[in-house]
C-alpha positions, 0 to 999 in steps of 0.5 A, spaced: 227 472 302 226 474 295 220 471 290 223 464 287 224 463 280 221 457 277 222 454 270 217 449 267 219 445 262 214 441 258 216 435 254 210 436 249 210 442 243 202 441 242 198 447 243 193 443 248 198 439 251 196 436 258 203 436 260 204 443 259 197 444 263 201 440 269 207 444 269 202 450 269 198 447 275 205 445 279 207 453 278 200 455 281 201 450 287 208 452 288 206 460 288 208 465 289 214 465 284 216 468 278 214 462 273 217 461 266 215 456 261 221 454 257 220 454 249 223 447 247 221 448 239 229 447 238 232 445 232 235 437 232 241 437 236 247 436 230 254 437 232 256 439 225 251 445 226 254 447 233 261 446 230 259 451 224 254 456 228 255 455 235 249 454 240 243 456 237 240 462 240 234 459 243 238 453 246 242 458 249 236 461 252 234 455 255 241 454 258 240 461 261 233 459 264 235 453 267 241 456 270 238 462 273 232 458 276 231 457 283 228 450 281 225 446 275 219 442 274 219 438 268 213 434 265 214 429 260 209 425 256 210 418 255 211 416 247 213 409 246 214 407 253 219 413 254 220 420 254 219 425 248 224 426 243 222 433 244 225 433 251 231 429 250 233 434 244 232 439 249 236 436 254 242 434 249 242 442 247 242 444 255 248 439 256 252 444 251 256 450 252 260 449 259 258 446 265 251 443 266 246 448 268 242 443 272 248 441 277 245 441 284 239 444 281 232 442 285 228 439 280 221 435 280 219 430 275 212 430 273 208 426 267 201 426 264 199 421 259 192 417 257 195 410 259 193 407 266 200 408 269 200 416 267 207 416 264 211 412 269 216 409 264 217 416 261 219 418 268 223 413 269 227 414 263 227 421 264 230 420 271 236 416 267 237 421 262 238 426 268 243 422 271 249 426 268 247 433 269 247 431 277 241 435 279 237 434 286 231 430 283 226 430 288 224 422 289 217 423 291 211 423 291 211 421 284 206 425 280 203 421 274 197 423 272 193 417 268 187 418 263 190 425 262 185 428 257 180 428 262 184 430 268 183 437 267 177 442 268 176 448 263 181 452 267 186 447 266 186 445 273 186 438 276 180 435 277 182 429 282 183 431 289 188 426 290 192 428 284 192 436 287 194 433 294 200 429 291 202 435 286 201 440 292 206 436 297 211 435 291 211 443 290 212 444 297 218 439 298 221 443 292 220 450 295 223 447 301 229 445 297 230 452 295 229 455 302 235 451 305 
């Protein structure tokens, strides 16, 4: 089998984002894979913009990356008990321009937040938002990294063995889906 392609999507634009660290940690545990981290620095979805200029090139790149990936791993922060606006906007743009690139695609959902639930509500809302896309979302184990600002070492790796084990199980399940 050829090396699988894994697309990572972090719902945070912050330079030091714990969700970006979590996506990269997932990719490390998924290896070997050709890994790409999506750029979600997209314009806000605007139907008038789309009508006047078409889908922005950066949004089309995201759609193409989703389409071409064998699997996708998405990590969402929790903002006001929900997924981030950045992530919702990316999903909105990915829905434009034809059939959903997520349809049938194996997807793992993760979250990292400083709260004690580790982004559980954001994961719930993300799963809901993904429904119309018809991906093949893994149902578990759930990876919700609580107290996320202290959950990673200086190399960006998870500190808690329990978190590493759970993430490793989820990545093995994701890889198994693409090998079927």
